[in-house]
C-alpha positions as protocol buffer text, in pm:
chain_id: "A"
residue {
  index: 1
  type: MET
  ca { x: -2445 y: -128 z: 47 }
}
residue {
  index: 2
  type: ALA
  ca { x: -2355 y: -202 z: 407 }
}
residue {
  index: 3
  type: SER
  ca { x: -2001 y: -158 z: 529 }
}
residue {
  index: 4
  type: GLY
  ca { x: -1966 y: -533 z: 588 }
}
residue {
  index: 5
  type: ALA
  ca { x: -2057 y: -596 z: 225 }
}
residue {
  index: 6
  type: ASN
  ca { x: -1804 y: -333 z: 116 }
}
residue {
  index: 7
  type: LEU
  ca { x: -1537 y: -505 z: 323 }
}
residue {
  index: 8
  type: SER
  ca { x: -1626 y: -843 z: 172 }
}
residue {
  index: 9
  type: PHE
  ca { x: -1612 y: -699 z: -179 }
}
residue {
  index: 10
  type: LEU
  ca { x: -1273 y: -538 z: -121 }
}
residue {
  index: 11
  type: SER
  ca { x: -1147 y: -856 z: 45 }
}
residue {
  index: 12
  type: LEU
  ca { x: -1242 y: -1056 z: -263 }
}
residue {
  index: 13
  type: ILE
  ca { x: -1047 y: -814 z: -481 }
}
residue {
  index: 14
  type: ALA
  ca { x: -744 y: -845 z: -250 }
}
residue {
  index: 15
  type: ALA
  ca { x: -780 y: -1225 z: -256 }
}
residue {
  index: 16
  type: GLY
  ca { x: -776 y: -1215 z: -635 }
}
residue {
  index: 17
  type: PHE
  ca { x: -446 y: -1026 z: -635 }
}
residue {
  index: 18
  type: ALA
  ca { x: -305 y: -1266 z: -374 }
}
residue {
  index: 19
  type: LEU
  ca { x: -407 y: -1571 z: -577 }
}
residue {
  index: 20
  type: ALA
  ca { x: -254 y: -1420 z: -890 }
}
residue {
  index: 21
  type: SER
  ca { x: 72 y: -1362 z: -700 }
}
residue {
  index: 22
  type: ILE
  ca { x: 72 y: -1719 z: -570 }
}
residue {
  index: 23
  type: TRP
  ca { x: 11 y: -1851 z: -921 }
}
residue {
  index: 24
  type: LEU
  ca { x: 299 y: -1644 z: -1056 }
}
residue {
  index: 25
  type: GLY
  ca { x: 530 y: -1759 z: -776 }
}
residue {
  index: 26
  type: LEU
  ca { x: 445 y: -2121 z: -850 }
}
residue {
  index: 27
  type: ASN
  ca { x: 513 y: -2057 z: -1217 }
}
residue {
  index: 28
  type: VAL
  ca { x: 863 y: -1931 z: -1133 }
}
residue {
  index: 29
  type: ALA
  ca { x: 922 y: -2232 z: -905 }
}
residue {
  index: 30
  type: ARG
  ca { x: 805 y: -2466 z: -1182 }
}
residue {
  index: 31
  type: PHE
  ca { x: 1054 y: -2306 z: -1420 }
}
residue {
  index: 32
  type: TYR
  ca { x: 1342 y: -2378 z: -1183 }
}
residue {
  index: 33
  type: THR
  ca { x: 1232 y: -2735 z: -1106 }
}
residue {
  index: 34
  type: TYR
  ca { x: 1202 y: -2845 z: -1468 }
}
residue {
  index: 35
  type: ASP
  ca { x: 1438 y: -3142 z: -1469 }
}
residue {
  index: 36
  type: PRO
  ca { x: 1279 y: -3460 z: -1607 }
}
residue {
  index: 37
  type: GLU
  ca { x: 1607 y: -3646 z: -1549 }
}
residue {
  index: 38
  type: ASN
  ca { x: 1582 y: -3621 z: -1168 }
}
residue {
  index: 39
  type: ALA
  ca { x: 1276 y: -3805 z: -1030 }
}
residue {
  index: 40
  type: TYR
  ca { x: 1265 y: -3611 z: -702 }
}
residue {
  index: 41
  type: THR
  ca { x: 1278 y: -3268 z: -869 }
}
residue {
  index: 42
  type: TRP
  ca { x: 1033 y: -3380 z: -1136 }
}
residue {
  index: 43
  type: ALA
  ca { x: 786 y: -3492 z: -867 }
}
residue {
  index: 44
  type: TRP
  ca { x: 804 y: -3143 z: -713 }
}
residue {
  index: 45
  type: HIS
  ca { x: 752 y: -2993 z: -1058 }
}
residue {
  index: 46
  type: LEU
  ca { x: 439 y: -3201 z: -1120 }
}
residue {
  index: 47
  type: GLY
  ca { x: 307 y: -3129 z: -770 }
}
residue {
  index: 48
  type: MET
  ca { x: 346 y: -2755 z: -826 }
}
residue {
  index: 49
  type: ALA
  ca { x: 166 y: -2788 z: -1158 }
}
residue {
  index: 50
  type: ARG
  ca { x: -131 y: -2949 z: -981 }
}
residue {
  index: 51
  type: VAL
  ca { x: -137 y: -2682 z: -710 }
}
residue {
  index: 52
  type: GLN
  ca { x: -109 y: -2413 z: -976 }
}
residue {
  index: 53
  type: THR
  ca { x: -415 y: -2555 z: -1153 }
}
residue {
  index: 54
  type: VAL
  ca { x: -617 y: -2539 z: -831 }
}
residue {
  index: 55
  type: VAL
  ca { x: -501 y: -2181 z: -768 }
}
residue {
  index: 56
  type: ALA
  ca { x: -597 y: -2084 z: -1124 }
}
residue {
  index: 57
  type: TYR
  ca { x: -949 y: -2224 z: -1081 }
}
residue {
  index: 58
  type: ALA
  ca { x: -986 y: -2047 z: -746 }
}
residue {
  index: 59
  type: LEU
  ca { x: -872 y: -1723 z: -909 }
}
residue {
  index: 60
  type: LEU
  ca { x: -1122 y: -1774 z: -1190 }
}
residue {
  index: 61
  type: LEU
  ca { x: -1398 y: -1823 z: -934 }
}
residue {
  index: 62
  type: VAL
  ca { x: -1302 y: -1506 z: -744 }
}
residue {
  index: 63
  type: VAL
  ca { x: -1284 y: -1301 z: -1064 }
}
residue {
  index: 64
  type: ALA
  ca { x: -1626 y: -1428 z: -1175 }
}
residue {
  index: 65
  type: LEU
  ca { x: -1775 y: -1350 z: -835 }
}
residue {
  index: 66
  type: VAL
  ca { x: -1630 y: -998 z: -832 }
}
residue {
  index: 67
  type: ALA
  ca { x: -1754 y: -938 z: -1188 }
}
residue {
  index: 68
  type: VAL
  ca { x: -2109 y: -1046 z: -1101 }
}
residue {
  index: 69
  type: TRP
  ca { x: -2099 y: -834 z: -785 }
}
residue {
  index: 70
  type: MET
  ca { x: -1980 y: -532 z: -986 }
}
residue {
  index: 71
  type: ILE
  ca { x: -2260 y: -580 z: -1239 }
}
residue {
  index: 72
  type: PHE
  ca { x: -2507 y: -592 z: -950 }
}
residue {
  index: 73
  type: LEU
  ca { x: -2361 y: -271 z: -803 }
}
residue {
  index: 74
  type: ILE
  ca { x: -2380 y: -90 z: -1136 }
}
residue {
  index: 75
  type: ILE
  ca { x: -2738 y: -201 z: -1197 }
}
residue {
  index: 76
  type: SER
  ca { x: -2832 y: -94 z: -844 }
}
residue {
  index: 77
  type: TRP
  ca { x: -2669 y: 246 z: -894 }
}
residue {
  index: 78
  type: LEU
  ca { x: -2842 y: 297 z: -1231 }
}
residue {
  index: 79
  type: ASN
  ca { x: -3177 y: 199 z: -1078 }
}
residue {
  index: 80
  type: ARG
  ca { x: -3135 y: 450 z: -791 }
}
residue {
  index: 81
  type: ARG
  ca { x: -3033 y: 720 z: -1037 }
}
residue {
  index: 82
  type: ARG
  ca { x: -3333 y: 649 z: -1260 }
}
residue {
  index: 83
  type: HIS
  ca { x: -3570 y: 670 z: -961 }
}
residue {
  index: 84
  type: SER
  ca { x: -3414 y: 995 z: -838 }
}
residue {
  index: 85
  type: LEU
  ca { x: -3442 y: 1153 z: -1184 }
}
residue {
  index: 86
  type: SER
  ca { x: -3803 y: 1039 z: -1232 }
}
residue {
  index: 87
  type: SER
  ca { x: -3908 y: 1180 z: -893 }
}
residue {
  index: 88
  type: GLN
  ca { x: -3788 y: 1533 z: -979 }
}
């Protein structure tokens, strides 16, 4: 794997942790803005819920992409190992 691909892979993992942190921060903010009595605060609460849904889907996409990439790396490693053992 080229170094640029390694950097991309590690960047995706870092992005996954960043998205999870953002989601958690929004969850804390939603907890403190739960006030259905106040329309302004409730609007912020609903807006954060929408943003949190988008962040969750983006996180799901990143996790799926990293999982597929990892499967590809493992298969590639096993294939190289099989070829090196068969050539001996």
